[in-house]
Every structure is written in C-alpha cells, then in structure tokens.
C-alpha positions in Angstrom: 34.8 56.5 -23.2 31.9 53.9 -23.2 32.9 49.9 -24.1 31.4 48.1 -26.5 30.1 44.5 -26.5 33.6 43.3 -28.3 35.4 45.2 -25.5 33.0 43.4 -22.5 34.0 40.0 -24.2 37.5 40.9 -25.0 37.6 41.6 -21.0 35.6 38.1 -20.1 37.9 36.0 -22.0 41.1 37.5 -20.8 39.2 36.9 -17.4 38.4 33.3 -18.0 42.0 33.0 -19.5 41.0 31.6 -22.5 43.0 32.9 -25.8 41.2 34.1 -28.5 43.8 34.9 -31.2 42.6 31.9 -33.1 38.4 32.5 -32.7 38.2 32.9 -36.5 39.7 29.6 -37.1 38.0 27.7 -34.9 34.5 28.8 -36.1 35.7 27.9 -39.5 36.0 24.1 -38.0 32.6 24.0 -37.4 32.0 21.9 -40.3 34.6 19.5 -39.8 33.5 19.2 -36.0 30.2 18.1 -37.5 31.4 15.8 -39.9 33.5 14.3 -37.4 30.2 13.6 -35.1 28.7 11.2 -37.5 28.6 7.9 -38.8 31.1 7.5 -42.1 31.2 4.6 -44.5 31.1 1.2 -42.9 28.9 2.6 -39.7 32.6 4.2 -38.5 32.0 6.6 -35.8 34.9 8.3 -34.2 34.9 7.9 -30.3 37.9 9.1 -28.2 39.7 6.4 -26.5 39.8 8.6 -23.2 37.8 10.4 -21.1 36.5 13.2 -22.4 35.8 15.8 -20.3 38.1 14.4 -17.3 37.0 14.5 -13.6 37.7 17.3 -11.4 41.6 16.8 -10.2 45.0 17.2 -11.3 44.6 15.7 -14.3 42.0 17.8 -15.6 43.8 21.2 -14.1 47.0 20.2 -15.9 45.3 19.0 -19.2 43.2 22.4 -19.3 45.9 24.4 -18.4 47.6 22.7 -21.6 45.3 23.4 -24.2 44.7 27.5 -23.3 48.4 27.2 -24.6 47.6 24.6 -27.1 44.5 27.0 -28.8 47.5 29.7 -29.0 48.9 28.0 -31.9 48.0 28.1 -35.4 45.1 25.4 -35.9 47.5 23.0 -38.1 50.2 23.0 -35.8 47.9 22.3 -32.3 48.3 18.6 -32.4 51.6 18.5 -33.6 52.4 20.7 -30.4 50.5 18.5 -28.0 52.1 15.1 -29.8 55.6 17.2 -28.7 54.3 17.7 -24.6 53.6 13.8 -24.7 49.7 15.0 -24.1 47.3 12.1 -25.4 43.9 13.8 -24.1 44.6 17.0 -25.4 45.4 15.3 -28.6 42.2 13.7 -28.9 39.9 17.0 -27.7 41.6 19.2 -30.3 40.9 16.7 -32.7 37.0 16.7 -31.3 37.4 20.5 -31.8 38.3 20.8 -35.5 42.3 20.4 -35.7 43.6 18.7 -39.0 45.7 15.2 -37.0 47.6 14.1 -40.1 49.5 17.6 -41.4 53.4 17.5 -42.2 55.6 20.2 -41.0 58.6 21.3 -43.5 60.7 18.0 -43.0 57.2 15.9 -44.0 56.7 14.7 -40.3 53.0 14.2 -38.9 51.8 14.0 -35.7 52.0 10.1 -35.9 55.7 9.9 -37.2 56.5 12.5 -33.7 54.8 10.1 -31.3 56.7 7.5 -33.1 59.9 8.4 -33.0 59.7 10.3 -29.3 58.2 6.7 -28.2 54.9 8.2 -26.9 52.9 5.1 -27.3 49.8 6.5 -25.8 50.0 9.8 -28.1 50.1 6.7 -31.0 47.3 4.4 -29.8 44.9 8.1 -29.7 46.3 8.9 -33.4 45.9 5.8 -35.0 42.1 5.8 -33.5 41.6 8.8 -35.7 41.6 6.1 -38.4 39.4 8.1 -41.1 42.3 11.0 -41.0 45.5 9.3 -40.2 47.9 8.2 -43.2 49.2 5.1 -41.1 52.1 4.9 -44.1 52.7 8.7 -45.0 56.7 9.4 -45.4 58.8 11.9 -44.9 60.9 13.9 -47.5 63.4 11.5 -46.6 61.2 8.2 -47.1 60.8 7.9 -43.8 57.4 6.1 -41.8 56.5 5.6 -38.9 56.7 2.3 -38.3 60.7 3.1 -39.9 60.9 5.4 -37.2 59.5 3.3 -34.2 61.9 0.5 -35.1 65.0 2.8 -35.8 64.3 4.4 -32.1 63.7 1.4 -30.2 60.0 2.1 -29.3 58.9 -1.6 -29.8 55.3 -0.2 -28.1 54.5 2.4 -30.9 56.0 -0.1 -33.6 53.7 -3.3 -32.4 50.6 -0.7 -32.5 51.6 1.1 -35.8 52.0 -2.6 -37.4 48.5 -3.9 -36.5 47.3 -0.9 -37.9 48.6 -1.8 -41.7 52.1 -0.2 -41.4 54.8 -0.7 -43.3 58.3 -0.2 -42.4 59.3 1.5 -45.9 57.1 3.1 -48.5 60.4 3.4 -50.4 63.4 1.7 -51.9 66.4 2.1 -49.7 69.3 4.6 -50.5 66.8 6.2 -52.9 68.3 9.4 -53.9 71.7 8.3 -52.9 74.0 9.5 -56.0 77.8 8.6 -56.6 80.9 9.7 -55.1 81.4 11.6 -58.1 78.4 13.8 -57.5 80.0 14.5 -54.2 81.6 17.9 -52.8 83.6 16.5 -49.7 85.0 20.2 -49.1 81.6 21.7 -49.0 79.4 19.0 -47.6 76.2 21.2 -47.5 76.1 21.8 -50.9 74.7 17.9 -51.1 71.2 18.0 -50.7 69.6 16.4 -47.4 67.3 14.3 -49.0 70.6 12.3 -51.0 72.3 11.4 -47.4 70.3 8.6 -46.9 73.9 6.2 -45.9 74.4 9.0 -43.4 70.5 8.4 -42.0 70.9 4.8 -41.9 74.2 5.2 -39.7 72.8 7.6 -37.3 70.5 5.2 -36.6 72.5 2.8 -36.2 74.4 4.5 -33.8 77.6 4.3 -36.0 79.8 7.2 -37.3 78.4 9.3 -40.0 79.3 7.8 -44.0 79.2 10.8 -45.9 83.2 12.5 -46.3 84.3 9.6 -44.7 86.0 8.1 -48.1 
C-alpha cells in the first residue's frame, strides 16, 4: 500500500514524539499568538520573565518533556495543567503559543486561583505578568478571589504579589448565599447547595470543625 504525505508526516511526528491530537487548535491560535507579540494600548508589550528557549541542559530536557505532555491537553486546559504541576516556564511557553491563561474550571477557579492556593510563587509571578489577559480579582463560584485564597492557604509571598497587582481580599460580602437554619435539612446535607455552605468554608480555612449540621 502506497504511503501518502499525511502518513509520512504522521510517522515523522511519532519519531519526534510530538503530539498531534490538537494540531487544529494550535493552528487556530495563530491570530492570538500574533496579537500577543505586538504592542497594545499604552505601549504594553508582553515580555516573558524567563528565558525562552532554555539553554541546553537538564532543565530544558525536563521542560520540553513536560511540554510534550501538556500539548496533549485541550488548548484551554494547558496552562491550568502547567500550574498544577508548578511549571512556570511551561506556563509562559504555552501562553506564547496561544493558550488562554484565564479560563476557569467548573468551580470557577482560574490558573491564578490555583497558583495562589497551592503557594506556587513563580507561577503567580509569570501569570501576573500576563496582565492584558489576567483578571486579578476574578472570583470562584464561592466568591473567592486569588488574594483571599493566598491568605487562607498561608502563601504570604503569593499574597504580596497579588496585592501589589491590585488584588482584593474579597469581591463579595462575607457569607453571601448563606441561608437560615430553617432552609437546611441536617439529615440530607447534600440537599443544600455548596454555594450556601459559606460557614463551612470559612471554618475549613481556619482549621476549625465544620459548622453545617452541628447545632
């Protein structure tokens, strides 16, 4: 059977161990990449904080290996995955390759929330440098800002950077969504939406016993 050009391309990619599952997404990101490389209003031009590409060595090898894995993920999940693995160089590289840096997951957590909560200061630093696309006061489904999470998770270095970038400790009134005792069924805790368990969330952040159902 005669091989086509596409077959040859596939074989070369496999030999180079390059992921191909998301090639269409990466091609579609070309306008985004071009936009991020040109000056914006006020003369702002994105410049990575880390060296790209890295010099030959183990650091380059480890990051290149991680990039091959991260490029197997959907475009909108790549930076979140890189932050979860505490890979700041990959975060910048993915951003320069067109990946969005402020996509929230099903709980409303953006990569900056994750970096602040896990006390990854280098990830926080490179994310804040993407200030044209980062919302420093984005809130989760429970109303948490990145600065609130940094304080709650005892990440002072992250908290200082976020505060200096204009972060607020809270974007919603405390206990928003909390309902009265008459609205709760202590026999079926799952019947109460997570958004209405603000008291439990505050207790957990203070390492105190949960309040829900304890009366």
